matplotlib code that plots the C-alpha trace (Angstrom):
import matplotlib.pyplot as plt

x = [-24.8, -21.3, -20.8, -17.8, -16.6, -16.8, -14.8, -12.2, -12.0, -11.6, -9.0, -7.1, -7.3, -5.9, -3.1, -2.4, -2.2, 0.1, 2.4, 2.2, 3.1, 6.0, 7.2, 6.9, 8.9, 11.6, 11.7, 12.1, 14.8, 16.5, 16.2, 17.7, 20.5, 21.2, 21.2, 23.6, 25.8, 25.8, 26.8, 29.5, 30.9, 30.7, 32.7, 35.2, 35.6, 36.0, 38.7, 40.4, 40.3, 41.8, 44.4, 45.2, 45.4, 47.7, 50.0, 50.2, 51.0, 53.6, 55.1, 55.1, 56.8, 59.3, 60.1, 60.3, 62.8, 64.8, 64.9, 65.9, 68.6, 69.8, 69.8, 71.7, 74.2, 74.7, 75.2, 77.7, 79.6, 79.6, 80.7, 83.6, 84.6, 84.6, 86.5, 89.1, 89.4, 89.8, 92.3, 94.3, 94.5, 95.5, 98.3, 99.5, 99.6, 101.6, 104.1, 104.5, 105.0, 107.5, 109.4, 109.4, 110.6, 113.8, 114.8, 114.7, 117.4, 115.2, 115.5, 119.2, 118.3, 115.5, 117.7, 120.5, 118.1, 116.2, 119.4, 120.7, 117.4, 117.3, 120.9, 120.7, 120.3, 122.4, 125.9, 128.0, 127.9, 125.0, 123.9, 122.5, 120.3, 120.0, 118.5, 120.9, 119.8, 120.7, 124.3, 125.7, 124.7, 127.2, 129.9, 127.5, 126.2, 129.7, 130.8, 127.7, 128.0, 131.7, 131.0, 128.6, 131.1, 128.9, 130.3, 128.3, 128.3, 126.1, 123.6, 121.1, 117.5, 114.9, 113.5, 109.9, 110.8, 111.1, 113.7, 114.9, 116.8, 116.6, 119.0, 119.7, 121.8, 124.6, 122.6, 119.6, 117.4, 115.7, 115.2, 114.5, 112.4, 112.8, 111.9, 109.6, 107.2, 107.0, 106.3, 103.3, 102.1, 102.3, 100.2, 97.6, 95.2, 95.1, 94.8, 91.9, 90.1, 90.4, 89.3, 86.3, 85.2, 85.6, 83.7, 80.8, 80.7, 80.4, 77.7, 75.7, 76.0, 74.7, 71.8, 70.9, 71.1, 74.0, 76.6]
y = [24.3, 23.1, 19.5, 18.1, 16.4, 19.7, 21.4, 18.7, 19.1, 22.8, 22.5, 19.9, 22.1, 25.1, 22.9, 21.5, 25.0, 26.2, 23.2, 23.6, 27.3, 26.4, 23.7, 26.0, 28.7, 26.2, 24.9, 28.4, 29.2, 25.9, 26.7, 30.1, 28.7, 26.0, 28.6, 30.8, 27.7, 26.9, 30.4, 30.5, 27.2, 28.4, 31.5, 29.3, 27.0, 29.9, 31.4, 28.0, 27.7, 31.2, 30.4, 27.1, 28.8, 31.6, 29.0, 27.0, 30.2, 31.2, 27.7, 27.7, 31.1, 29.9, 26.8, 29.0, 31.3, 28.4, 26.8, 30.1, 30.6, 27.0, 27.5, 30.8, 29.2, 26.2, 28.6, 30.7, 27.6, 26.3, 29.7, 29.7, 26.2, 27.2, 30.3, 28.3, 25.8, 28.6, 30.4, 27.2, 26.7, 30.3, 29.9, 26.7, 28.6, 31.4, 28.7, 27.4, 30.9, 31.7, 28.5, 29.6, 33.0, 31.5, 30.6, 34.2, 36.8, 39.1, 36.6, 37.5, 41.2, 40.4, 38.3, 40.9, 43.8, 41.8, 40.6, 44.2, 45.4, 42.5, 43.0, 46.8, 46.8, 43.6, 43.1, 40.2, 36.5, 34.7, 31.6, 32.2, 29.4, 29.0, 26.3, 24.0, 25.6, 29.1, 28.3, 30.3, 33.5, 32.8, 35.0, 37.9, 37.7, 37.3, 40.5, 42.4, 41.1, 41.9, 45.5, 45.5, 43.8, 40.7, 37.2, 34.5, 30.7, 29.0, 26.2, 24.5, 25.8, 23.1, 23.3, 23.6, 27.3, 27.6, 30.3, 33.4, 32.8, 32.5, 34.2, 32.7, 34.1, 31.8, 30.3, 29.9, 31.6, 33.6, 33.5, 36.0, 34.2, 35.9, 32.9, 33.2, 30.8, 33.0, 36.0, 34.2, 32.8, 36.2, 37.7, 34.8, 36.7, 39.8, 37.6, 35.7, 38.9, 40.3, 37.0, 36.7, 40.3, 39.7, 36.4, 37.9, 40.8, 38.6, 36.5, 39.6, 40.7, 37.2, 37.4, 40.8, 39.6, 41.9, 41.1]
z = [-79.3, -80.0, -79.2, -77.4, -80.6, -82.5, -79.7, -79.9, -83.7, -83.4, -80.7, -82.8, -85.8, -83.9, -82.5, -85.9, -87.5, -84.8, -85.1, -88.9, -88.6, -86.3, -88.6, -91.6, -89.7, -88.7, -92.3, -93.6, -91.1, -92.1, -95.8, -95.2, -93.0, -95.6, -98.4, -96.4, -95.7, -99.4, -100.3, -97.7, -98.9, -102.5, -101.6, -99.7, -102.7, -105.1, -102.8, -102.6, -106.4, -106.8, -104.2, -106.0, -109.4, -108.0, -106.3, -109.5, -111.5, -108.9, -109.0, -112.8, -112.8, -110.2, -112.2, -115.4, -113.6, -112.3, -115.7, -117.3, -114.6, -115.2, -119.0, -118.5, -116.1, -118.4, -121.3, -119.2, -118.2, -121.8, -123.0, -120.5, -121.5, -125.2, -124.3, -122.4, -125.3, -127.8, -125.5, -125.1, -128.9, -129.2, -126.6, -128.3, -131.6, -129.9, -128.6, -132.1, -133.5, -130.8, -131.7, -135.3, -134.2, -132.8, -136.3, -137.6, -137.8, -135.6, -132.7, -132.1, -131.9, -129.5, -127.3, -127.0, -126.4, -123.8, -122.0, -121.8, -120.2, -117.7, -116.4, -116.2, -112.4, -111.8, -110.5, -109.3, -110.3, -112.0, -113.8, -117.3, -118.6, -122.3, -124.4, -126.3, -129.5, -128.2, -126.9, -129.8, -128.0, -125.2, -126.6, -127.2, -123.6, -122.1, -123.8, -122.6, -119.1, -118.9, -119.7, -116.7, -114.5, -114.3, -114.2, -115.9, -115.7, -118.3, -117.6, -119.8, -120.1, -120.8, -124.3, -122.9, -122.3, -126.2, -126.1, -124.3, -121.0, -117.2, -114.8, -111.3, -108.5, -107.4, -104.5, -106.9, -104.3, -107.0, -110.8, -113.5, -116.1, -119.4, -121.5, -124.5, -122.8, -119.7, -121.8, -123.5, -120.1, -118.4, -121.2, -121.1, -118.7, -120.9, -124.0, -122.3, -121.4, -124.9, -126.4, -124.1, -124.9, -128.7, -128.7, -126.6, -128.9, -132.0, -130.3, -129.5, -133.2, -134.3, -131.8, -133.1, -136.7, -137.5, -140.1]

ax = plt.figure().add_subplot(projection="3d")
ax.plot(x, y, z, "-o")
ax.set_aspect("equal")
plt.show()
């Protein structure tokens, strides 16, 4: 015969086992959920790490591109500055050569030929501006103008024009600038383009290791 104490012991044991089973099941579920949460968080951290690395790479590339663009722009500006300095020296040298040209025998032929071409379509009265140095051409120009029925009055041309001449109508409303300086200045753009092309071509040869 089972005593009351034994029945209580058996009952307590059954309750304990049931509670233990429930606790074990809850613990297992908790472990599983914890494991899932850990795995989820691990995946999130890996994704964050990949995203951070990708953003850093993208930022580094952007900075690299910006730096390269900045270097290229600085190089271009420096190249243009050097081109301009080179061109200015070249123009100054042409001014000097033009001044030297005014001391040659060929200069007279140039002046007369140029004057004939300029007045070909003109008629009437004009001012002809010559430098003080070129005043000795007056008689030659008067003779040529007379043959074209053109009347000339002479005025002085500033020496900064180097040589050649300017022609003004009597009201000085327009001017034909046929000075040596004007011819050089008018050619400056084409000279600059040719110079730029030549310098870039030489730079390319140097970069490619050509002679």
